[in-house]
MARSENU-477898 format. One line per field, with one value per residue (C-alpha): residue number from 1; x, y, z. Coordinates in steps of 0.02 Angstrom, whole numbers, plus 50000, padded with zeros to 5 digits. Each point is the difference from the previous one (the first is absolute). Layout:
<keros>
n <- NUM;...
xx <- X;...
yy <- Y;...
zz <- Z;...
</keros>
This chain:
<keros>
n <- 1;2;3;4;5;6;7;8;9;10;11;12;13;14;15;16;17;18;19;20;21;22;23;24;25;26;27;28;29;30;31;32;33;34;35;36;37;38;39;40;41;42;43;44;45;46;47;48;49;50;51;52;53;54;55;56;57;58;59;60;61;62;63;64;65;66;67;68;69;70;71;72;73;74;75;76;77;78;79;80;81;82;83;84;85;86;87;88;89;90;91;92;93;94;95;96;97;98;99;100;101;102;103;104;105;106;107;108;109;110;111;112;113;114;115;116;117;118;119;120;121;122;123;124;125;126;127;128;129;130;131;132;133;134;135;136;137;138;139;140;141;142;143;144;145;146;147;148;149;150;151;152;153;154;155;156;157;158;159;160;161;162;163;164;165;166;167;168;169;170;171;172;173;174;175;176;177;178;179;180;181;182;183;184;185;186;187;188;189;190;191;192;193;194;195;196;197;198;199;200;201;202;203;204;205;206;207;208;209;210;211;212;213;214;215;216;217;218;219;220;221;222;223;224;225;226;227;228;229;230;231;232;233;234;235;236;237;238;239;240;241;242;243;244;245;246;247;248;249;250;251;252;253;254;255;256;257;258;259;260;261;262;263;264;265;266;267;268;269;270;271;272;273;274;275;276;277;278;279;280;281;282;283;284;285;286;287;288;289;290;291;292;293;294;295;296;297;298;299;300;301;302;303;304;305;306;307;308;309;310;311;312;313;314;315;316;317;318;319;320;321;322;323;324;325;326;327;328;329;330;331;332;333;334;335;336;337;338;339;340;341;342;343;344;345;346;347;348;349;350;351;352;353;354;355;356;357;358;359;360;361;362;363;364;365;366;367;368;369;370;371;372;373;374;375;376;377;378;379;380;381;382;383;384;385;386;387;388;389;390;391;392;393;394;395;396;397;398;399;400;401;402;403;404;405;406;407;408;409;410;411;412;413;414;415;416;417;418;419;420;421;422;423;424;425;426;427;428;429;430;431;432;433;434;435;436;437;438;439;440;441;442;443;444;445;446;447;448;449;450;451;452;453;454;455;456;457;458;459;460;461;462;463;464;465;466;467;468;469;470;471;472;473;474;475;476;477;478;479;480;481;482;483;484;485;486;487;488;489;490;491;492;493;494;495;496;497;498;499;500;501;502;503;504;505;506;507;508;509;510;511;512;513;514;515;516;517;518;519;520;521;522;523;524;525;526;527;528;529;530;531;532;533;534;535;536;537;538;539;540;541;542;543;544;545;546;547;548;549;550;551;552;553;554;555;556;557;558;559;560;561;562;563;564;565;566;567;568;569;570;571;572;573;574;575;576;577;578;579;580;581;582;583;584;585;586;587;588;589;590;591;592;593;594;595;596;597;598;599;600;601;602;603;604;605;606;607;608;609;610;611;612;613;614;615;616;617;618;619;620;621;622;623;624;625;626;627;628;629;630;631;632;633;634;635;636;637;638;639;640;641;642;643;644;645;646;647
xx <- 50898;50165;49946;49952;50170;50089;49890;50032;50189;49994;49896;50123;50147;49913;49959;50182;50059;49883;50043;50191;50104;50079;50177;50034;50153;50147;50090;50189;50052;50080;50160;49962;50115;49913;49858;49906;49893;49874;50090;49882;50023;50121;49934;50097;49981;50122;50117;50002;50018;50151;50080;50146;50052;49991;50111;50161;50156;50158;50176;50121;50186;50045;50174;50136;50041;50190;49986;49929;49995;49810;49887;49876;49840;49839;49845;49823;49923;49861;49931;50163;50174;50132;50185;50048;50164;50035;50152;50023;49923;49817;50016;49864;49963;50032;49898;50102;49881;49818;49938;49823;50073;50101;50189;50093;50177;50141;50178;50126;50170;50154;50041;49823;49982;49865;49835;49903;49835;49875;49811;49865;49823;49844;50090;50048;50182;50066;50126;50082;50161;50003;50131;49952;50056;49978;49851;49919;49994;50094;49958;50157;49919;49882;49836;49945;50121;50016;50158;50089;50131;50165;50164;50108;50180;50122;50056;49821;49990;49896;49848;49954;49819;49893;49876;49888;49996;50086;49876;49859;50022;50166;50121;50159;50138;50051;50121;49934;50082;49861;50097;49972;49810;49992;50114;50021;50107;49944;50121;49900;49859;49906;49891;49897;49994;50009;50161;50055;50162;50067;50168;50155;50173;50104;50095;49837;50067;49874;49815;49921;49836;49867;49879;49851;49944;49902;50002;50130;50096;50092;50139;50144;50103;50147;49995;50159;49936;50137;49975;49828;50060;49920;50062;49873;50029;49867;49970;49824;49998;50007;49874;50055;49905;50072;49941;50109;50157;50132;50181;50109;50128;50138;49911;49929;49822;49892;49834;49866;49983;49928;50138;50048;49865;49812;50003;50093;50170;50107;50161;50113;49983;50170;49981;50137;49944;49816;50023;49893;50084;49881;50063;49845;49878;49839;49968;49810;49959;50021;50113;49885;50080;50163;50108;50185;50064;50091;50165;49985;50000;49823;49867;49825;49886;49823;49958;49825;49942;49830;49953;50075;50153;50158;50131;50184;50169;50149;50171;50108;50158;49969;49866;49889;49811;49893;49810;49896;49888;49915;49878;49819;49934;49959;50070;50143;50036;50100;50166;50125;50157;50027;50171;50036;49963;49821;49886;49824;49854;49810;49923;49825;49919;49821;50056;50086;49929;50117;50142;50179;50147;50190;50125;50178;50109;50127;49879;49843;49902;49830;49937;49821;49990;49811;49853;49847;49825;49878;49837;50018;50014;50149;50077;50072;49821;49990;50017;50164;49979;50038;50090;49894;50092;49916;50028;49902;49908;50164;50103;50078;50034;49933;49951;49906;49960;49841;49939;49878;49885;50041;49912;49963;49896;49934;49972;49934;50019;50042;49963;50151;50056;50138;50101;50109;50148;50034;50149;49989;50182;49949;50006;49885;50096;49968;49971;49888;49826;49934;49810;49979;50040;49822;49933;50107;49991;49820;49903;50098;50039;50160;50105;50119;50135;50063;50159;49946;50124;50074;50030;50173;50110;50006;50130;49998;49926;49846;49972;49998;49874;49852;50077;49902;49815;50008;50070;49899;49856;50118;50011;49810;50008;50117;49857;49896;50134;50007;49810;50002;50120;49914;49826;50062;50062;49890;50005;49941;49819;50010;49828;50059;50156;50024;50143;50078;50154;50074;50078;50052;49915;49843;50014;50029;49843;49892;50077;49975;49819;49972;50096;49951;49828;49929;50133;49993;49871;50057;50145;50071;50129;50099;50083;50002;50019;49838;50063;50185;49988;49919;50115;50156;49932;49957;50132;50131;50117;50158;49932;49927;50150;50037;49823;50006;50147;49896;49826;50025;50001;49828;50072;50031;49835;50023;50045;49862;49871;50063;50004;49820;49952;50070;49938;49858;49908;49976;49898;49919;49828;50054;50042;49854;50085;49983;50135;50078;50125;50117;50077;50120;49956;50182;50073;50144;50028;49828;49889;49829;49925;50039;49875;49873;49983;49988;49865;49898;50010;49949;49855;49943;49970;49887;50129;50043;50178;50052;50123;50107;50094;50126;50024;50161;50088;50100;50058;49927;49933;50137;49900;49937;49821;49981;50082;49889;49842;50060;50019;49827;49922;50092;49944;49818;50034;50077;49867;49862;50072;50125;49926;49817;49965;49904;50044
yy <- 53644;50082;50025;49817;49943;50113;49939;49821;50030;50082;49857;49875;50089;50006;49815;49958;50106;49910;49827;50018;50065;50168;49933;49816;49959;49956;49837;49980;49880;49840;49939;49854;49879;50026;49896;50089;49872;50069;50168;50147;50114;50142;50176;50123;50118;49891;49994;50190;50026;49886;50046;50104;49852;49882;50105;49988;49943;49922;49979;49867;50001;49846;50018;50119;50005;50018;50048;50173;50015;49997;49919;49863;50006;49901;50109;50000;50117;49883;49843;49912;50045;50008;50045;50181;50093;50160;50090;50124;50041;50049;49980;49931;49814;49911;49840;49848;49852;49995;49832;49956;49921;50094;50014;50041;49931;50036;49941;50097;49929;50081;50076;50068;49912;49874;50038;49852;49993;49869;49988;49870;49979;50038;49991;49817;50037;49897;50134;50007;50093;50127;50110;50176;49999;50166;50040;49829;49855;49846;49838;49909;49859;49862;50087;49856;49979;50111;50107;50125;50124;49999;50098;50047;49944;50142;49994;50029;49846;49876;50012;49867;49949;49867;49893;49850;49947;49833;49933;50126;50019;50058;50132;49941;50128;50052;50116;50093;50101;50119;50044;49821;50009;49934;49850;49930;49870;49917;50016;49916;49873;50025;49873;50115;50165;50173;50018;50170;50071;50146;50071;49965;50006;50148;49888;49921;49826;49960;50029;50017;49903;50011;49862;50068;49857;50111;50177;49947;49874;50063;49894;50070;49916;50058;49926;49983;50052;49912;49826;50013;49945;50078;50049;50015;50151;49963;49864;49932;49938;50180;50100;50175;50139;50130;50167;50067;49909;50087;49980;50154;50045;49922;49831;50002;49935;50116;49949;50054;49844;49943;49871;50008;50130;50020;50144;50021;50086;50062;49904;49891;49815;49917;49899;49879;49964;50055;50099;50158;50150;50143;50176;50106;49954;50098;49903;49974;50043;49904;50062;49952;50057;50074;50033;50032;50144;49949;50071;49902;50156;50001;49881;50072;49901;50006;49977;49937;50090;49920;50021;50172;50008;50091;50019;49999;50001;49898;50067;49848;50103;50075;49885;50150;49990;50151;50017;50085;50116;50091;49860;50005;49861;49854;49846;49991;49863;49967;50057;50005;50099;50072;49969;50186;49995;50060;49887;49968;49958;49996;50095;49949;50120;50052;50182;49996;49853;49878;50074;49974;50090;50002;50033;50063;49890;50139;50139;49896;50124;49931;50032;49963;49928;49981;50093;49897;50071;49971;50044;50185;49964;50053;49841;50102;50016;49811;49945;49935;49831;49976;49849;49900;49880;49870;49840;49853;49865;49913;50156;50002;50178;50052;50155;50072;50163;50098;50126;50116;50128;50182;50048;50176;49925;49842;50024;49874;49812;49930;49832;49887;49873;49878;49954;49844;49974;49841;49884;49960;50052;50178;50161;50148;50160;50189;50005;50090;49925;50070;49979;49965;50182;50035;49898;50098;50176;50004;49871;50016;49814;49952;49856;49894;49890;49874;49896;49838;49862;49924;50171;50036;50144;49953;49861;49815;49951;50109;49942;49817;50024;49949;49852;49839;49963;50002;50177;50072;50066;50094;50132;50010;50028;50145;50083;49979;50088;50143;50009;50016;50147;50087;49981;50097;50143;50152;50052;49831;49943;49824;49960;50031;49895;49890;49895;49969;49918;49918;49828;49940;50158;49927;49849;50116;50096;49843;49929;50165;50010;49832;50032;50182;50010;50099;50135;50017;50067;49921;49921;50017;49873;49999;49846;49917;49823;49921;49822;49963;49822;50042;50151;49892;49869;50127;50137;49991;49852;50105;50093;49852;49946;50180;50021;49834;50066;50150;49926;49812;49844;49939;49828;49964;49944;50094;50162;49978;49983;50157;50098;49951;50050;50177;50030;50128;49889;49868;50126;50092;49972;50116;50146;50117;50168;50086;49931;50058;49893;50056;49871;49991;49857;49973;50001;49873;50024;49991;49917;50074;49838;50062;50141;49893;49871;50132;50101;49844;49946;50171;50016;49822;50063;50138;50139;50127;50006;50133;49932;50096;49890;50060;49881;50088;50016;49891;50027;50175;50126;50086;50085;50173;49977;49842;50076;50154;49896;49891;50155;50065;49832;49992;50179;49947;49856;50111;50134;49872;49885;50109;50175;49948;50095;49926;50078
zz <- 52044;50036;50181;50016;49938;50123;50141;49951;49999;50172;50069;49931;50080;50168;49989;49962;50146;50119;49933;50012;50146;49972;50024;50022;50104;49890;50033;49985;49860;50062;49916;49885;50092;50168;50069;50141;50090;50128;49991;49968;49851;50030;49979;49894;50147;50097;49851;49985;50187;50011;49833;50069;50107;49851;49888;50099;49910;50069;49933;50062;49966;49897;49923;49943;49814;49983;49816;50036;50192;49999;50128;49956;50101;50006;49991;49929;49872;49940;50083;50046;50063;49864;49988;49966;49980;50097;49929;50142;50170;49981;49811;49888;50000;49835;49991;49945;50015;49945;50061;50053;50158;50132;49975;50160;49980;49879;49985;49895;49955;50077;49831;49978;49833;50047;50090;50073;50093;50056;50013;50026;49932;50100;50168;49979;50051;49853;49952;49830;49961;49858;49919;49950;49819;49907;50110;49975;50123;49942;50092;50061;50100;49943;50042;50113;50145;50155;49993;50113;49946;50093;49991;49852;49989;50029;49818;49945;49890;50100;50113;50128;50025;50080;49904;50033;49817;50034;50130;50002;50188;50072;49938;49916;49974;49823;49912;49848;49862;49946;49843;49940;50011;50177;49979;50176;50088;50162;50146;50139;49995;50163;50088;50112;50092;49927;49902;49932;49930;50103;49942;49897;50076;49937;49879;49935;50039;50136;50027;50172;50011;50134;50054;50097;50113;50120;50067;50130;49893;49846;49929;49897;49865;49894;49825;49898;49828;49901;50073;50082;50173;50153;50173;50140;50113;50131;50128;49977;50181;50060;49896;49954;49911;49881;49930;49862;49940;49897;49946;50029;49865;50109;49995;50177;50016;50104;50078;50121;50106;50166;50025;50184;50035;50015;49874;49836;50008;49855;49976;49893;49956;49977;49840;50056;50178;49987;50161;50016;50082;50047;49964;50040;50138;50028;50162;50005;49819;49837;49861;49857;49837;49936;49848;49971;49893;49842;50064;50163;50108;50069;50062;50009;50115;50066;50184;50038;50158;50039;49816;49971;49886;50054;49862;50049;49912;50057;49950;49962;50016;50172;50068;50041;49985;49954;49999;49865;50100;49856;49954;50065;50109;49887;49915;49875;49874;49841;50074;49854;49959;49827;49920;50024;50187;50031;50101;49932;50114;50008;50145;50054;50124;50034;50005;49830;49901;49913;49897;49943;50079;49997;50139;49987;50114;50028;50052;50042;49894;49945;49823;49948;49823;49986;50075;49967;49987;50142;49913;50039;50187;50105;50071;50143;50064;50026;50180;50068;50085;50183;50072;50122;50116;50111;50097;49933;50097;50048;50033;49826;49943;49831;49905;49853;49910;50032;49870;50090;49916;50031;50161;49934;49860;50084;50185;50123;50000;49829;49919;49973;49871;50049;49844;50018;49883;49902;50000;50142;49979;49958;50100;50029;49962;50000;49813;49875;50015;49835;49981;50185;50036;49942;50146;50122;49928;49937;50103;50162;50013;50091;49933;50103;49924;50130;50003;50082;50044;49843;49922;49932;50056;50184;50000;49963;50170;49971;49821;50057;50142;49891;49908;49988;50028;50191;50009;49857;50103;50116;49862;50002;50188;49965;49906;50157;50103;49875;50006;50189;49991;49855;50076;50152;49890;50033;49817;49932;49995;50073;49929;49821;49967;49846;49932;49830;49925;49847;49974;50173;50061;49921;50113;50149;49952;49998;50159;50091;49942;50083;50161;50030;49920;50146;49977;49811;49878;49836;49905;49824;49944;49838;49921;50171;50066;50058;50029;50029;49936;49833;49984;50022;49880;49864;50010;49863;50025;50005;50154;50094;50103;50047;50066;50092;50102;50050;50027;50023;49894;49947;49958;50185;50081;50164;49912;49871;50139;50086;49836;49967;50176;49987;49822;49987;49874;50135;50100;49855;50078;50142;49885;50031;49971;49830;49883;49837;49901;49859;49883;49854;49882;49949;50176;50008;50187;50079;49868;49965;50066;50177;49977;49906;50138;50135;49911;49964;50183;50066;49878;50038;50177;49938;50014;49867;49936;49876;49872;49876;49876;49870;49854;49946;50169;50116;50179;50017;49874;49898;49862;50043;49937;50104;50155;49990;49988;50144;50107;49955;50041;50166;50035;49977;50120;50134;49983;50024;50132;50095;49984;49989;49839;49855;49832
</keros>
């Protein structure tokens, strides 16, 4: 009897072993807010293989705190970026905000007594302003309108901000006393455009206000705070663009402006005559950002050299200019002097990651304040991009950055992904490419980031070359010119080239898939435009006129017809390359309907279209769990349709 029971147990075990696989493949859990339509399940093997590249951290300089000389940075320890305090270089990070949504900006009063920040909900860009009160966020705005933090008055009592609470569309300009629970007084009632407060005059009697009409047309106004009158400092008949505007302690208004030049120069705007006098001219390169030291001695400014940042200091006493040579090749941002003289910046480089630094203006010594983790990987092992320069179909010179795999590890001809930036007033730069380093380092895929016409950083003539519906496809032809050059490269496999891009880069992806289908293997577009007419009709009202200047006006019959003609949706029946689409349900810029109509049209023609939708995101994925899953899904797509590997 005992033998029979043992035999029966053994038989049962053998039957179970035969009936069930020894080890079923584990599937990665999908974040609850994501909808993966036609996208295969993701194996935990892929998750584990890519994990070091997923666990990178970045830290961006945000603000100096004058109360204790600490640095405020934006960094992530959980799912979203939050504000942290760093008391000394390479010191620990003390988390200050604990929101479910990302917090990337802070504004501290000149006395250090009030700490403000702003955040939206689910990527909808409807920012609210909060005060950090004893470690807790205190809402200062109405919770419904779209708001944008501006500068503090020099006496530290008032902060200027923009809000659309009056009309629900355009920004009006307000003054707020945070000590009185956000009590605000309206200074300007706007009727259009993109209005923002910029800086207070040294005596706090006037406020400089900026109206962003287009990338090449920025209008300046000086508002008398006491009586509300305004003085226009720009001539709307001669559009001028500005980057950085700041009052010096002596009352002079400094600006980086392209007035009288194709590129932006650093100089002074006479507030009486409105005449701009350049003081520093970098000839063929834009001066794109700057700040003035509190004692009026130094101006730190960034020079944009084909996307690479060069940091320089201008001595206002001697007129001498010195260059900071100790920074790696990359991109700097957030240029701001501390009251005690140090300059804070963010450095973004593929060889270092993204971290916060300070520079001494006297010695030019560079101090690193944060050293962010890169998943156990040494960022210095990432490849440095190379600048590729070409002539396009019409002889126009343009460039881009090519990230090649290490030849010692990945020999022979390599597959290539062309990654087109958004905007279109954006710029490809030699920056840290985070998760995409996995494609380069582990899979041996090269990635090229082009600057087609319409990109910023190359002067106002270049940025206007794609304006309007009749010039729009010239930027698509630029991709064709880059393709011709890259296909001749002996280290690139011309039979395995794909394209991707986000926002305007999403349109460029679709348009290139149509025009160059014989030269491409697949396309992946994120939050992109599929039809210019429906995009213009459905984008948020406050952005519509700005986009009409760039793309064309759908209300004019001739332009509407041309916009329809060049829209990828019109020719969706010709899209026969593998396609993946990424969408944010709360996107205020390119509505999710742009993706919906494209996917339906492609599938109606019997073609597959992978679709990843995030219900809690807007114009791009900002939450780590969502961004990780997006990368894994895109990795499946590239492995199948670019590399020819089925997982």
